[in-house]
N, C-alpha and C positions, 0 to 999 in steps of 0.2 A: 503495501498499499506506501502509497505517494504522501506526503507531509499534507497537502489537503486533503486528500481521500481519511486520515486520521483525526486530521481537527474537525473536519466534517461529523463524524463519528461523534467525538470527544463532544463539538457543543452540542449536539441531539439531545443528550443529557442535563435535565435540565436540574442539576443537586445542586441545592442553596445551601449557603452556610447554616450548620444549626441541624439540617436532615441528612436524612441516611444517603448513605454513598454508594452503598452496593453497589447498584447497578453501574457504575462506570467504576468503580474497582475491579469488578469481575470481567468485566471489559477486556480493562487494560490487561487484567494475570491473563486472561487467556490469551490475548493476542502475542504476551510475550514468551508464553509456555511455546505457545505455537511454532517458537524457532530455538526449542528445546531449552531454553533458560529457566529453571526453576524461580519462582516468584512467591514471598509470604507474605502473609497478611498481619497486619500489630492491630486488631480489634480493638473497639471501645468497652468500657464493661457491659453496656448493654447487647454486643453484639451488631447493632444496626450501624456501624461506621468503621470505616476502616482503613487504614494506611499499608502502604504495598514499600517492598525492596526487595532488589535482587543484584544481583553481582553476575557481570558478565567481564570474562576474561579467569588470570590465574590469582588462585588463594594470596597474594604477599603484599605485605605493608607498601603504602606511599600511592594507594589509589585515588580515585576521585571521585565524589558522588554530586550529581545530576539529582535537583530537588526542585518537585515546583507541586501545588496545592490541585483538587480536584474540583472544590466548591466554587460556585460563583455568587455574585450580591444579585437580588431581585429586579426584576423590570417591571415592577408593579407602578404605575402612575408616573410612568417614562412614555416619550412621543417617540417608539420605536417605528421606523419604515420599510420593515423588512418582518418577519416572524423572526425573533430573537435566538429562537434556538432549530433553526435554520439556518447553516453557513451559506451565505448570499453574496454571489459574485458581480457585480454589477458593471465591470466592466472597465473601471475606475482604476485596478490596481489593488485593491484592498478588498476584504473578506468581511464580511460584515456578521457580528453575530455575539452574543453575549457568552464571554469568557477567550471570546477570539485572540483578543491581547492578553487578559490577564486570568490563567494566564495559562491555558489550554496549548499557545501556539507551542511555548518553550516544552509543554511535555507531547505535543505530536512528534517535536525534531526527533527527541530523544528516541520516541517508538517507531519513527521512520528508518533513522540511521542504525536501529539495533540490528539489521543482517551484515552490514557494514562493520559495527564492532565486533559482533561474533566471527565473524572470519578474517578478520585480522589479526595477528601476528601478535595480539597485546602482550607487552611484558609487565603493565601495571592495570588492573581491574578500574573498571567502569561501573558505577550503580546507580541506579537509580533510586530515588525515594520521593513517593509522592504519597503526599498528605490530607486528611480531610478539617473541614472546621477554620481553616485558617481566613478567611473571612469573618468570623465571630469570635475570634481573640486569639487566632495561632493556637488553639489547643492540643493539638496532636506532633508540633514540633516537636517540644520537648521530649516526649517516650520516641518518636521515630527518630531524632538524632541520639538519644542513649542507645536505641536498637542498635544502628549501622556501628556504635561502638564497641558492642558486649557480642551481638550476634555470632560475628563472624571471627574465626581464628586470627586474622590478621587484621590490622588497623588503616584504615584509610586516611588520607594525609588532608585531602581540599575538599573541600564542598563549595558546587558553584548555585546558588539560589536564583532560577531562573526568572524571576520578577521581570516586565516590561522596562528595559536602560536604555532604549534604543544603541543594544549593545556597549554600550559604553559599561565602564568598570564602577560599582558603586562598593564602595569601602569602609562606608560608615551607616548607619542608621539613627536614631536617636531613640531611648525606652521609651516604654510606652505604658500607662496604667490611668483606666477611666475607670470614677470612684460615684458614690452619691452619698448625702450626707443629708440626716432627715433630722430637722429640729421640734423640738416638743412644748409647745409652751402652755401658755393660759387663756380660755377667751375671755372678753369680756366686752361691754360698751367702748367706742373708741374712748371717749374723754376720759378710760379710767387707765391710760397708758402707763400712767406710775404707777399705780396699784399692780397689774397684772405684766406677765412677761410675752409682748411680743414673737411668733415662732417666726414671723418675716422680721422682723427688725435685728433679729440676734444674727437670720439667713444672710443680711445685708452685711451684719460686723463678719462674720467669716467668709464672706466673696472678699469683702477689702485685706482681709489679713492673709488669704490667697493671692491675691492683686500683690499686693506689698512685697509678699515674698521672692515675687517673681523678680522686682523692681532690686531687692537687696541683692539679690542673686546677681544680676547685669550689676551693680553698682560695686558688687566686691570681685570685677572680672572674670567671673563664672561666664567664661566663654570659647567658643571652638569655632575659629574661621570657617573650617571646615563645610560646617552648617548654616543653612538658611533658614530662619534667624540664628544666627551666631551663640545662642542661649538658650538656656530652656524654658520653656514655655508653660502657664500653667492655667485654664482658659474655662469659663466656667459657660456653658451651652443650654444650660433649658433650667428656670427654674418656677417652681408650682408653690402656691398658697394663699388662703384666702380666700372666704366667700361674698364678705360685700366693706364697704370702706369703711364704715360705720362698728364696725365687729373686730376686734383684736383677734388676730389668727392664730387658732393654737396650733397649726400644723405649719409645717412648708419645708421643702425639699430643695436640693438642685445638684448637678449633675455638673461632674468636673473633670479636665482632661491633662495629665501632664503627658510634657515628650520632653525627656530628660539628656542632654549633651553626655557622654561618657564621663566626664568627671564630677558630675552631680550624682548622688545617690536618690534613686524612687524614695525608696522606705523611709531614708532619713528625713525627707521633706512631710512625710504621711506621719510620721513621728510626731516631729515638730507642730504641724496643725492638732493635729488629735490631743498633744499638751497643751495648745492654747482654748480648744475644745473643754476640757480639763476645768480648764480655769476657771471660763466661762459658766461651766457649771455651778460649780463650789461659790460664786460671786450670786447670782441669780436663783439658786435654792433657796437663800433665805427670804426672798420675796413668794416662790412657787414651789414647793418642795420635789415635786416630780417633776422639774425642768429637767430635759435630757436632751443630749446631743449623740445620733448614732452615725455613723460612718459604713458603707458596706460596699464591697466590690461591684462593680457594672461588668466590665471588663477585664481580665485579669491580665498582671505585669506582664509585658513583653521586653524583652533587656534588649538594651542597645548592641549594636555593632561597631567596633572600634578596629578594625585592620588597619594596620601603617604602610603606607606610600611604599615601602621597602620589603614587605613581605613578599614570599614568594610566589602565592597565592596570585599577588596582582600582575606580577610579571607573566605572571602563566597565561592567565587570562587576556594580559595585553598582548601576548606573541598569538594565541589563538584568533585575536577578534583586530589586529593592524591598530586598536585604536590605542591612544595614549591619556584619552582624559580620565580623569578618577571624581569622582564626585561623591556625598553622600545624598541622603534623604529625611524626610520626617514623618515617614510613615510605616506601618508596621509592615513586618516581615518576617520568615522564620529568620531571617543569617545569623539573628544574634544567639539564637538557641542552638543550631548547631555549633556556633564557637564556642557555646562555654562547654560541649562537651568535645574542645581540646581539637578540631579543624580548622584549620584556616579558610577560612568562609569569606564570599566574596557574592555580590547580586551581580548579575550579569544575561540580559535575555532583549529575547526581540518585540518590538512594538513601544509605543510610547505609553507612559503612567499616564497622564492627559487623555488620553481614550478608555482606561477604565473607568469602571461603575455608572455608566452614563449612557444614555440611550445609543444608540446606533453605531455601538463599540464595534471598533476593526483593529485589524490588523494589517499591515502592507504583506505585497508577497516580495516584496523587495528585502523585508526585515527578517520575513520569514527563511529566503535565501543568504541572507547573512547568517542567519542563526544556524542554519545546515553545515555551511562553509566553517562555523568555529567548531562543530562538532568534527567533519573530516579532520580540520587540524588536531583537533585534539585527539581522536584515531592514529594520527598521525605521530604525535610526540609521546604518544604510551606504548608505542610498538617500537619505539625507540630504546636500546639498551642506555643508550645517556641520563635517561630521564629522570630526575632526581624528584 
């Protein structure tokens, strides 16, 4: 099957993040095993989802992991001009469909190149690692990465995460954590604002603290010029509370988003915030004994990626692509999870992230071809006695 034929098949599986991915993962497994390569599943605790991994080539240290996710984001409410789950060629050099860019294009390239990988005289192995639920929190990444480190008798050295990067090397990503904070105050007539505890007023204090914390980090020169913006960000995206303008709100909550550069610790920031919340509880319980603030996880923490420009994985990808551009990103990806398992990791894949998550998502045929060329060069590199 060609890259486009495989991509059309992958796009036809409408597997959204959070849903069972067994349909697409079993098709991928069958395809791999039709080439006499044994593929293994890493199921979740429900048995309704699974990651997949396999090895092509010899069981020796120093191989390369090619990783992608099988789930996509929803299409509901978006104005699509074609069926999002039918790969469509309009004759303009682009292939339209949900997931065509993010990131089934990369997975299709891996699968299409499998026959060449198998027939090559590889001196170092290639591994496929395909996950589920990346779009709802990179949930499968940690276990899949750990499995790649412990399942095989040998140890892979590199991991290439094929998120759309226009075939440029992405050496860094910010750490990400999304939380919800709930504030429980006392209700009453608005004229009694000093005798009651408004959950909305207290929420605003907490939000201001978070904004000021971001500013304090910047003022303390906690910056990394590789990123844009070059500092950690704290953003409040949604606030809810209150029932009427003349009623003191007894409940309110807000959602906040942390994106940290490698030198900042996500959990340290959360710990400082919770300490501030505790101080507010101590003060206001003298007014309302049941005053309470609770912060819960909305999106699990995703670790940052901090690959350095002189790391070997960077020079490897640059040789494969002929592209010396080195970038960073602020979106979530599984790269940091693979790096945490000891693999030299970077992001590089076909397509533009600007096309991801939007109506009429597409990937250009040119980008698919460049991705295929990268794979051919990888096969050649790993077939060399001098590859390290």
